[in-house]
N, C-alpha and C positions, 0 to 999 in steps of 0.2 A: 504494500500500500504506500502510495506516494505521500510524503510528509512535507509540510511547508513550515519553515521556521520564521518567527517574527522576533526581533530583538526587543529588549526592554525599552529602547527608544520609541518603538512603535506603540508600545503600551502607554508610555508617557504622553505621546502625541494624542492618543485617544482620550486619555484622562484630561489633558489640557483643553481639548475641544469641548468636553462636557462642561467646563467652567466658564467658557467665554460667552455662553448664552446667559449667564447670571451676572448682570451688571459688570461685565468685563473682569470679574474676579475669577481666579483660577484655583483649582484644588491643590493642596499641598502634594508634593512628590518628594522622592528620596533626595533630590538635589538640594533641597532647602536645609537639610540637616546641618551641614557644615557652617552655613551662614547665620543660623539663628543665634541670637546673643543671650548671654546669661550675666546677671549681676552677681558677682561672687564675693565681693567685699565692699563694705561702706563704713564710714565713720564720720563723726562731727568733731570739730576742734573744741578745745576746752572753753574758749570764749563764745562758741556758737556761731562764729562768723564764717566758717569755712566747712565745706563738706567734700570728701572724696568718695568716689565710687569706681569700682573696677568692672569693666564690661568686656567680656570675652566671647568670641564665637565658639561653637562646639569644637571646631577645628580651625586653627589659624592664629593670626596675631590679633591681640586685643588692645584696648586702650584704657588708660587711667585718666579719670576726669577729676578736676578740682574746680568746685563751684564756689563763688563768692556771694554771700548774702547781700553785701553792700552794693555790689555792681550787678547782681543777678546775671552773671556771666560766668563762663567756665574756660579753663585752660585744658588742653588735651596733651597727654604724654603717651605717645605710641609705645605699646608693649610694656607699659608700667604695671607693677603688681607689688604686693606685700608692702603696703604703704603705712606710714605712721606720722602723726602730727607731733611736733615738738611740744613739750608740756606747757610752754607759755604761748603757744599758737603763733610762733614766729616763722615757721617753715614746715614744709612737707618733705619727707624723705621716703624714697621708694626704690625698688630694684627694677631693672630694665632687662627684659629677656632679649636674646639675639633673635634675628629674623628666623622664623620657623622654616621657611623654604631653604634658607642658606644652610641651616643645620641638617635638614633632611638630605639635601644634595651631598653634603660632606659625608654623611653616614652612608649614602649610596656609593660614594667613592671610597669607602672603607677607611675613612680617616680615623685614627685612634682617638678614643674619648679624651685623652689628655690634650689633644690639639684642637678640639672643637671650641667654637666661640663660647665665652663665659658671660654671665650676667654683668651688667654695669649698675652703677648707683646714680640716682638722680636726687638732687636737693633743690627745691624751689623756694626761694626766699620771698616772702610775701611783700614786704615794704618796697623792695627793689624790683619785684617781678623778674627776678634773675634765676636762671636755671644753671646749676652747677652739676657737672657729670664727672664720674670717676669710673675708670675702666677696671674690669676683672675683679669684681667684688663678690666675696663669698657670703658675708653676713654683716649685719649692723645692729646697733642698739642705741636707743635714746633713753634718757632718764624718764621715770614715770611721772614725777611731780614738779620738777624745777630744772633750771639750767638749759642753756642753749648748746652746751657741749654735747657732742655725740661721738661715737666710736664705730669704726668699721674695719673689716679685715679683708685684705686682698686674697684672691685665689693664689695658690702656690704656683710659682713659675714652673714651666714645663720641665719634667725630669724623666729619666728612664724608668720604665715599669719595674725593672729588677731592683732598683734602689727602693722604690716605694714598697715592694713586696718584702724586702729584707727588713725594712723598718717596722712594717706591720707585724712581721713574725716576732719581733722583739717587744711588741706592745708599745711602740713609740708613735705618738700622734704626729700628723703632718703639721708643719709650721709655715707661716707666711707673714708678710708685713702687716703691721697694725697701725692704723691712723687715728689719732685723736684730733677731732676737727670742730671748729667753731664757725658755722656758716655765716653768721652775721659779721664777724671780723675777718672772715676768709683766712683763718689762721689754723695751721695744722702741725702736729708732731708725729713723726714716723719712727716706728720701732720694728726691727727685723726679727724673724725667727720666733714668732709668738704662737703658742699652741692654744691658749685660752685667754678670755678676758671677761670682765664684768664691770658694770657701771652702777653706782649706788642710786637709790630711789630719788634722792634730791640732786643727783648729778654732780656732786662736789668731789667725789672720789672715783677714780677709775683704777682698777688693778688688772695686771696681766702677768702671764708666765712666759719667760724667755727660755728657750731650750738651746743649749750649746752641745753640739755633737762632734766629738773627736773620736778617741778610742772608746770613750764612754759618754754617757749622757749627764749633763749638768743642768739643774734647774735654778733659775733666778726669778724671784717674784718682785715686781715693782708696784708702787702706788703712785698715782699722778693726782696731785691736788689741783683741781680745775680753777679754783679761785686764785691761788698763788701761781698757777702754771709752773709747778715744781714737781720734779720726779725724784723719788727715793727708792732705794733698794732695801727690801726688808728681809730677804731670805736668799741664801746662796748655798747650794749643797749638791754633791754628786747624787744622781738618781733622778727619778721622775716625779714631778708634782702635778696634781690635777684636782678636779672638783672644786675649783676656786669659787668662793662665794663672799659677798659683802653684806654687812648689816644694813638696816634701813636708814640709819643716821649717817652712814659714811665714815664711821669711826673704827670699825672692826673688820678684820679679814680672817677667813678660815680656809684651809685646804688640806689635802692629804698628800703624803710623800712616801716614796719607797726608794731605798738604795739598792734593791735587788736588780741584777742585770738580766735575769731570765725573764721569759714572757710571763710566767706565774710569779706574781709579786706580792709581798706582804707590806701593807701600808700602815702609816701612823697618822694621827690627826694633829695638826698644828693650828695655833691661834695667835693672832696679832691684833693689838690695838694701838692707837696713836700714843697711848700713855707708856708704851714699853716695846720690848723686842719680841719677836716670835717665840712662843713657848710650845714645847711638846706636851700635848694633852693626854693622848692615849697611844700606847704601843702594846706589844704582846705581853709586856710585863705588868701592865696595869691590873691591879687586883679588883677594880670595880667592874670589870667585864668577866665573863666566864673564862675558865682556864683553857688555854690553847685556842683562844679566839683572838681576833684582831679587828682593826677598822675595815669595814667592807668597801671594796673598790667601787661597787655599783650602788652604794647607798647615797641617797640625797643628803647633802650637807646644807643646812639652812638655819637662820636665826629666827627666834620668836619675834612677834610683832613689836614687842617692847625692847628688843635687843638684849635681854637679860639672860637668855638661854641659847645654847647652840645645840641643835639636833643633828644626829648623824647615825649611820648604820654600822653595826658590827656583824661579824660572821665567823664561823670556824675557819681556822687557818687553811688556806688552799693546799691541797696535796700536790706535790710535784708529779708530773706525768711520768709513768713508768717507761723505761727504755723499750723501744719497739724493736724486737729482734726477729719478728716473723714476717714472711711474705704475705700478701693479701690472700693468696690461695691456701695458706696454711692456717688461717684464722677461723675460729668458730664464730658464727654470727647467729645469736639466739636471743629471743625474748621469752622469758619464763613467766607464764601466767600462773599465779598462785591464788587459791581461794582465800588466803589470809591477807593478801595485798589490800591496803586501804583504798587504793585507786586502781582501776584497771590498767594494764600495761599500756594500751594506746594513750590513755590520759596521762600516765606518767611520762611517756615519751613526748607528748605534746607540751607538757610542763617542764621538760628537762632543762632547757636553757634558762627559763625563769628561776627554776630551783637552784641552778648553779650560781645565779646572780642574786639569790635571795639575801637580804640583810635584815637585821633585827634592830629596832629603834632604840637608841640610847640618847642621853641628854647631858650636856656639860653646863652646870650652873656656874656662870661666869664670876659672879661676885664672891662666892666662897670657894672657887676653884675645886669643884667637886663633880665627879662623873657618876651617873646613875643609869644602870641598865633597865630598860622598861619592858622590852619584848624578849622572848626567848623561843626555844623550839616547841614549847607547849602553847604559850599565848603568842602567836606569831604576829598578829595585827594589833597595834596600839595606835590610837588616834588622839592626839592632843586637841584641846579645845581652845577657843578664843585666839586662834592663830598662834598657838604655842604659849600664850600668856597664862593660861589656867593652871591651877595646882592639881587638877585631876585629869585623867584621860580614860578612854574606854578601850578595853581589851577584849579581843575575840579569840576563842579557841574552837576550831571546827574539827580538830583531829579525831575526836572519838566517833564522829558521825560521818566520816568520809565515805565509807562503804554505801551508806544510805543515799548518797547523792545519785546513785544509779537509778533509784526508783521512788524517791520522795522529793517533793518540792513545796515550798522553798527549803533551803538547806537548814539543818539544825546547827546550833552553836551554843557554847557557854559564854556568858558575858561577865566581864570583870570590871570593877572600879580600880583604876591604877593610880597610885599616888606618884605624881611627877617628881616630888621632892625626895622621896625615899625609895621608890620602886615597889613598895608594898602593894599587894593586890587583894581585893575582896570579891568573892564570887557573888554576883547579884542575881543572875538568872541562869538556870541550868536547863539544857536541852530545849531551847526555845527556837521557834521559827521566825518570830517577829523581829523586825529591825528595832534596835534600841539605840538611842542617842542620849547625849548629855546636853542640857540646856546651855545657852550661850554664856550664862554667868556661872555655870558649874554647880548650881544648887540642887539640881534634879536630874535623875534619869527619867526618860519618858519613852513610851512606846504605845503602839496600837496592838491590842490583843486579838489574834485571830479567833481564839476560843470563844469569846463572848462579844466581839465587835465593839469594844470600848477603848477609849484612850485612858492611859494611866500615867501618873507621875509618882516617882519615889523620891521623897525628900531625904537627901543623903545624911545630913547631920542628925536628924531626928529618927532616921531609919523607919519612916512611915510611908506606906504606899496608899495612894488615893485613886479611886475610880472617878474620872472627871466627867464622864458622859452617861453614866449608868441610869440616871433619872430623866434623860432626854428622849422624847419619842420621835426620833429621827435617825435615819441610817447614816452611818459614817463609812460604810463599806460600799464598794463599787456595785451598784444595783444592776449593771449590765453583765456582771460576772457569770459565765456559763461554763466554767471548767470544774473538773472533779477534785477541787481543793478549796480551801477557805478563801473567800474573796479578799482582795487587797483593800486598804483604806483609800479614801480620796486624797489623803495627805495633809501635810501641815506646812505653812509658809515660814514658821519659826516663832521666835520669842520677842517680847518687848524688853526694854532695858531693865536690868537688875532682876531678870527672871520673874517679873510681876505677872505676866500673862503668857499663855500659850495659845496660838491661833491655829485652828483646824478647819477643814472643809467638810461640808456634806455635799450632796450631789450638786446643789446650786449655790448655797450661801456660805458665809464665813462665821465662825463662832469664836468667841473669846472665853477661854477657860482659866480659872484661877487655880494654880497648882497647890496653893496653900489650903484650898477648900473652904475659904471664908466667904467668897462671893459666888452667887449663882451664875451659871453659864449665861452668856449673852450672845444673841444672834446679832452680829454687827451690822449685817445687811438687812435686818428686820424682816426676813422672809421674803423680801422683794424678789430675789432671784427665783425662788420656787413659784411664787405667784405669777411671775411674768415669763416663766420657762427660760430664764437667763442663768447661765452658769458663770459665777464670779470667781476669779482667781487673782490673788495678790501679785503685784509685779514691783520689784524693788528696782528703782531707777539709779540708785547710788551704788556703784559696784563695790565700794569700800565699806558699806554699811555692815555692821556685825549684828545688829538687832533691828527690829521694827520700831520706828520712831512713833510713839503714840501721840506726840505733840503735833504731828503733821497728818493731813488727810492721807488715807490709803489710796494708792493708785491701783485700779482693778482692771484686768482684762475681762471682757464680757463676751459671751457667746450664747445666742438664742438657739436652744436645742430644736425648736420648731421651725423657725424661718431660716436658720443657718446664718443670720446676720451676725456681725461681730463688731467690736469697738472697745471703748474704754469709759469707765465711770470713776468717781471718787466716793469715798465713804469715810465717816469718822469712826475711830476705834471704839468710842463709847456706845455706838449704836443708837444715838439719840436723834438720828435723822435717816431717812431712806437714801440710798445711793443716788448721786446726781450724775446725769449723763454728760459726757464730754463729746462723744461722737459714737454713732451707731449706724452702720451701713450694711447693705447687702453685698458685703465684701469679706475677704479674709485678711485680717491685719496681722502682720508679722510683729515681733517684739520690737518696740522702738528703742532708740538710744538717745539719752539726754546729754546735753553739753554739761561738763563738769562745773562750770562757773556761770551758767546762765540758764534761762528757762526755755531755751530753744531745743528742738528735738528733730530727729529724722526718723522716718518709718517707711515701710513698704506695705502695699496692700494689693490684692488681686481679686479678680473674678475669673470665671472660665474664659471670658473674652479679653480681660484686661491683664496685660503683663505686669508683674509686680515691680514697677519702677520705684524710684526713690522720691519721697515727699519730705518737705521741710515746713516747719511751723513751730508754734510754741506749745507748751505743755497742755494748753487748753484746746489745741488743734484749731486755733484761730488763724485766719489768713494763710491757710495751707496752700502750698504750691508744689506742683510736680516739677522736679528739677532734672530728671533723666528721661530719655526717650530711646530705650535700647533697641526696640524693634519696629521702626516706622514702616518697614516693608510688610508688616502684617496686614495692612489695609488692602493689599493687593490680592489677598488670598481668601477663599471661602473659609469661614470659621464656623462657629456654632453657638447654640444656647443650651442651657440646662434647666430642667425643672424637677422639683421633688414630686415623686409619685407614691401613692399609698394603696395598699390592698390588705385583705385579711388572709393570713396564712392558714393552712389546714388545721393547726392547733387552736384556731380561733383568736389568735393574737394579731394586733395591727402591725403591719410591716411597712417599711418604707425603703425607697431606693431613689436613684437618679436616672433620668432619661435625657440624653443629649441628642439634639437635632441640628442639622446643618442650617446655615444662614438662609439658603434658598429653599427651605422646606416648603413643600406643597402638600396640604392635607388630602388633596384629591389623587395623589400618586401613591404607589406602594413602594416601600423601601425594605431592603435587607436590614437585618439588625444583628449587631454583635452583643453578646452577653458576657460580662466580666464581673468578678466578685472576689472579695477577700474579707470575710466577716462583716464588719460594720464600716461602711464607706460614705454614708450619706452626709456626715458632718463635713466632708471635704467638698461640698457643693461649689464653693467659691475658689477652689484651687485652680491655678493656671497650670496647664500641661504643655511643656515645650514640645514642639514637633522634633523629636530626636530619635535616634536608633534605640531599639528596645533592648534592655538588659535581660528581660524575661517575659514581658507582658505586652498586650496590644495597647496602642496609644489612642485615647479617645479623640483627641484633637485631630490626629491624622485620619482616622477612620471616618469621623463625621464630615471632615472636609471632602472626603472622597465618596460621599453619597450614602453612607451608612447611618442608621440610628444606633445608639450605643446605650445599653441598659446596664446599670450597676445595682443589683439588689442587695440589701442587708440580709445577713443570716444570723439567726439565733439557734443555739444548739440544745438538744436534749442529751444528757449524759448517757453514754452507752450506744448512742445512735447518731454519730456525726455524719455519716453518709446519708442516712434517711433525712436528717434535719436539713442538710444542704439541698437535697432533692426537693423537699417540701417547699422551701422558701424560693429557690430559683425557679422551679417549674410553676409554682402558683403565681409568682410575680410575672413571669413571662406570659403565662396564659391570660392573666388579668389584663395585660397590655394588649395582647392579640385580640381578646374578645371585646375590648372597649375602644380600640383604635384601628379603624379600617385601613390606615395607611401603613400598617406593618404587614409585610409579606410572611405569612405563617410558614411557608415552605422554604424560606431563605433566612433562617436564623442560625447563627454560629455561636459557639461558646468557647471561652478560653480562660485558663487560670494557671498560676505558677505556684509550685511548692504545695502548701496546704490547699490552695486553690486548684492546683494541678491534680491533686488526689481527688478532690470533689468532682472535677470534670470527668476524670476516669470512672468515678463511681456513678455519676448521674447518667452517663450514656448507656449504662447497663440497665437502666430503669425506664428509659423513654426514648422514642425516636423523633421527638419534636425538633431536634437540632440537626441541621443539614450537614454540619461539619464541626469538628471539635479539635482543640489544641490543648495539650496538657504539658506543662513544664515541670520537670523534676517530680513526677507523681509517685507517691507510695501506692503500689498496686496490690501488695500482699502484706497485710498487717501481721500475719503469723510469722513471716520471716523477718519483716522490718523490726518487730518488737525486740528480737534478740540481736539486732545489728548494732553497729557503732556509728556515731556521728564523727566521722573521721576528721572534721575540722577542729574538734575539741578533744577527741578520744573518748568521749562519754558514751555510756550505754544509752540506747534509745528507750529503755523501759519507762523512765519517768514521764516521757511524752505521752505514752498511752495510758498510764495509770493516773496521772494527776494534771497534765497540762494539755497542750493543743489538740492531741488526737482524741481525748475525751472518752476513752473507753471506761475508765474508772475501776479497773481491776487488772490482775495479772492474766497472762495467757491461759494458765491452768484454772483460774477461777472463772473466767468468762470466755472459754474457747469459741462458743457460738457467736459471741459479739465480734470477735476478731475476724471470723470467717464471713459473717454477714456484712461487715463493713469493708471487705476486701474485694475490689473489682475483678481481680484475676479469676476468682471462683465463678464469676458470672460472665466470663468472656463470650460464651456462645450467644448471649442476648444482645451483644453490641451490633448495631447496624449502621452506626454513624462513622463516616471516614474520620480517622484520627491522626493528627500530627503530634508526635511526642518529641520533646527536647530534653535530653538527660545527658549531662556531661560526665566524663569518666574521672574527673577530679572533684566531684561534688562532695563537699565536706559536711553537708546537712542531711541529705537523703541519698543513701547508697545507690549508685547508678544501676545496680542489678535490679532495682525495683522497676525501672523503666524497661529493662531487658525482659523481665518476667512477663510484663504485659504485652510487649511487642511480639515475643516469640509465640505467645498464646494466640494472639489475634492473627499473626501470620499463618500459623498452622491451620486456623479456622478459615483462611482465605478472606479475611476482612481487609479492607483497604487501610493500611497503616504505614506510616513512615516514622523513622526516629532519627533525630539530629543529635550527633555526639560531637561537640567541639572539643578537640583533643586537648587535654590538660587544663580545661577551663573549669571554673568553680560553679557553685550552685546558681548564682546569677552571673551573667556575663559582665566582665569588667567594663567600666565606663570608657567610652571612646575606643573600644577594641574593634577590629574589623569583624569579629564575630557578631557584634551587636547589629551592625548594618546588614550583615548576611541574614541574621535571624529575622529582622524586620522585613526584608524582601521576601523571604520564603513564606513567612506567615501570611503576608498580604497576597502573594500569588495563590497560596493554598485556599484562603477564604474567598478571594475573587473568583476562583474557578468554581467553587461549589455554591456561592451565594450570588454571583453576578454573571454566571455563564461565560466567564473569560476562558480562553484556551489554557490548558494545563502546561506548565513548564516541562522541560526535558527531565529535570530531576524527579518530578512526580511520575512521568510516563515511563522513564527508562532507568531511573536511579543513576548513581555515579559509581561505576565499578572501581574497585581498588586500584586497578591499573591506570585509571584516569584521575586519581586523587591528586589535587593540586594543579591539574592541567585544565580543568573546566569546572565551572560552577553550575552549569545546566540551567541557567535562568531563561534561556530562549523558550518562547511560547510555541507550542505545537498546535497547528490547525487540525 
């Protein structure tokens, strides 16, 4: 039979002609992907007068924009990114990428990485409108709170790879020139061979490590006083120094140092202040840490907020690597799985590097020159409070319950109160699943109890525990929870000053609780949220705030659960007035950023039609103005609209979902429809979806633009029947639309889902033939085999998923064998009549890819139309901007177009791609 091939270009031409009859707008096609823009970073200066935002295409060179509030105009810096304002709003500093096409061509020419173009640095001085550029810059820092001085480090000059490899083998970091620079004065100091640097919060002290390399390594540490513009050497010794840190005031420096020459090094902790010389704080002989322990190389070194304490990590002394006397073919390579292992071998192997680098928190009390070990191999996790200023910390021990991680969720733990001054610890709670925290002032432990759904506070000094919500007739747990475990709480935004009040959420409102038990609980938002179907959540605009300021109005995010509108309100913490609206729109508002020293703010907002550009105004949202326009080309394309739809599910409960329609929608026509879902999605009604390659799912914007309707139903689950629940909600929602809307072509409905959604697609098509085509990404097809499998991304057993979390069976395989079989699509493969496209990659770390194989080989044997895409070495979801993403988008579109729009099938569907043609053809050509 003679076959005629049409290229993708022909398909695009046909699609374009479809759009030109609709107000000269055209449908989206695959060529728009690379050109569509994203705003990936934005910030407002401390004085509120300047805003930067970074606009990048999906693929290609982007721009950094600087907008002036005074002039209402902007500067453009091609390829700028990673920007920061100086703390006093005098300048903007940013990195500049090399041209993408230049780098790409050099890579095609096999140019070594060390010879590729490197980033530059741009500094724009506001008063002079002067741009300063610096070549080959690796990194930079500006102070957080004051000073115009900044520091940046050049890329290392080109060197031979053998030298670099030799240094890395000895554990010696790369060095390069460091520049201390004042843009306003255009003054700089340059220092060579620097491995690390740090700048103080106020910018008055800069410290760095200079490495000298001859027969051995020598480290010299300098401090530069930016006010006096003077340099002092504070440390010089053979060996390697690293982990340099400064205190907040710029008066103290800490670092670790080792004189060992081998790659495995033993480090000591050193401390310096302006009042004296560097002193050795901790080495292997220090009796304050466990015997045969030392300072941990990988531990974070940092000062408390008040600069009175220095925190660092300790660890057992590293063991030297044994001499390797065997050839590779002579070595035994074995993983021994033991029933006594606390963690499964795959999980141990996944954690191996982290365990090798594990350190245990210790603290140096500066004023009395005393070291206290806080964490150890029993209580591994210790978290100080008040940014290290508090006298108590919380300690967690999960060791006794590690086995149970495989089948119980959340994880169990023992919780301790740890005295930061002495290291003494007291067991507060044993074998508890709830998260326990310490109040910001350190007076209380507090937690939400899963057992009785109440908030508790434990007054530490009085050793009294109080139930703070037991007499309130409102739920503080997630009312949408449908998993076979105890529901999570709605949460808490934190405490007021001096631990006077704890604030917590119910589904809609905020409550003020008195941990001392003297005052009755108060609904701060006066029940207005519940009465208006508005969910209020506190938003702290001051990044440095340690507690909720009860003297100021609370700034609240607001979301209407019914209309899906969002915005912001204010409320008083005393609850003496109902919340006052600042702004509320049929939009989705992103979290705003307020200027540190003014009432000006920036924010972003979106709808399905409106790209989330940057807006500028004050804290009251007065005189708001949109200052970016990232995608003006959108006006040339057919877009769509979205509406909320409702129906009654088979269980009698009201259900809701979203229905997307194209701009040129004609109710007198019939349209094919795509159905996509992932649990509860209707709250995303006003989200904008970029037209971009798919990492795993169909894109509503793209499909609507190309003449499809797009339906997203919510799903609520019955424990033990996840597949049945999905079928009930998806099928009833789809049938409700078909029966009530004549413009839906009931014979041309497709369905697609990924991961948990992929499983549900695989299951649904065993129960109905209403879908003309289906695509399932990374689906579980056999719960009986998946239950005993491994999540290879983490090494964990999959048991917990089925017993207590997403898969919702609610029991073991031997307790509920029929439930596992009933919810497994592979057992009902003969019932499938829907053409199916499976995507399951062989490096999937979440769902073992043999699940896709089991379903594929069953359907193949039954002579059902089925295809499986396996992107070699790819993970659970395709990596962003990978060629796989574009390929998947094209194949899914061709697949659905064939079955739902009568388009010719591509070669890959008709003939497959034999292994001998792998990499030589994609098979996109359409077959007539």
